[in-house]
C-alpha positions in Angstrom: 44.6 58.7 -65.1 41.4 60.2 -63.8 38.6 57.9 -62.5 35.0 59.0 -62.4 32.3 56.8 -60.7 28.7 57.1 -61.9 26.0 55.7 -59.7 23.2 54.4 -62.0 19.6 55.3 -61.3 17.3 52.5 -60.0 15.4 52.5 -63.3 18.5 51.1 -65.1 19.1 48.2 -62.6 18.2 44.6 -62.8 18.6 41.8 -60.2 22.3 40.7 -59.8 23.4 37.4 -61.0 23.4 34.4 -58.6 26.9 34.0 -57.0 27.5 30.8 -59.0 27.3 32.5 -62.4 30.2 34.7 -63.5 30.1 37.4 -66.3 33.5 38.2 -67.6 35.4 37.7 -64.3 37.7 40.7 -63.6 35.8 43.0 -66.0 32.1 43.0 -65.1 32.1 41.5 -61.6 28.4 41.3 -61.1 27.7 44.9 -60.7 30.7 47.0 -61.9 31.5 48.1 -65.4 34.7 49.9 -66.4 35.1 52.2 -69.4 38.3 53.5 -70.9 38.0 57.2 -72.1 40.5 58.7 -74.6 40.6 62.1 -76.4 39.1 61.8 -79.9 41.4 62.6 -82.8 39.7 65.8 -83.7 37.8 66.9 -80.6 35.8 65.4 -77.8 36.1 61.9 -76.3 35.9 58.2 -77.3 35.0 55.6 -74.8 34.8 51.8 -74.7 33.9 49.3 -72.1 36.5 46.8 -70.9 34.7 43.5 -71.7 31.3 44.0 -73.2 31.2 45.5 -76.7 30.0 49.0 -75.7 31.4 52.0 -77.5 30.3 55.7 -77.7 31.7 59.2 -78.2 30.8 62.8 -77.3 32.0 66.3 -77.6 31.8 67.2 -73.9 32.3 65.3 -70.6 28.6 65.8 -69.6 27.4 64.5 -73.0 29.8 61.5 -72.6 28.3 60.6 -69.3 24.8 60.7 -70.7 25.9 58.7 -73.8 27.5 56.0 -71.6 24.4 55.6 -69.5 22.3 55.3 -72.7 24.7 52.8 -74.2 24.6 50.7 -71.0 20.8 50.7 -70.9 20.6 49.6 -74.6 23.3 46.9 -74.2 21.8 45.3 -71.1 18.1 45.9 -72.1 17.2 42.2 -72.3 19.9 40.9 -70.0 19.6 39.3 -66.5 22.0 41.9 -65.0 22.8 45.5 -65.3 25.9 47.1 -63.6 25.2 49.2 -60.5 28.5 51.0 -60.7 30.2 52.5 -63.8 33.8 53.7 -63.7 35.1 56.1 -66.4 38.9 55.9 -66.6 40.3 58.8 -68.5 43.6 57.8 -70.2 45.8 60.3 -71.9 48.6 59.0 -74.1 51.4 61.4 -73.9 54.9 60.7 -75.2 57.6 61.8 -72.7 
């Protein structure tokens, strides 16, 4: 498994939630969002967030990073919190 951490630009951030309010404990802990990345069936990558219903795909890794950031900004557009840290976990299913 390969993990990539993306630091989000300040323009995509909102104030964190108060400590008494939890959002999907264990998945989105205030300011961290984890995505699982898989190879697409034909080519490229498919990605989904663990927790919030965020999905996207891309042909290249650079395009995937940009699509993930765009999907996050759209998903959390009207929300009280936006993750400060995004992790992309690349998972390769390979029978052995």
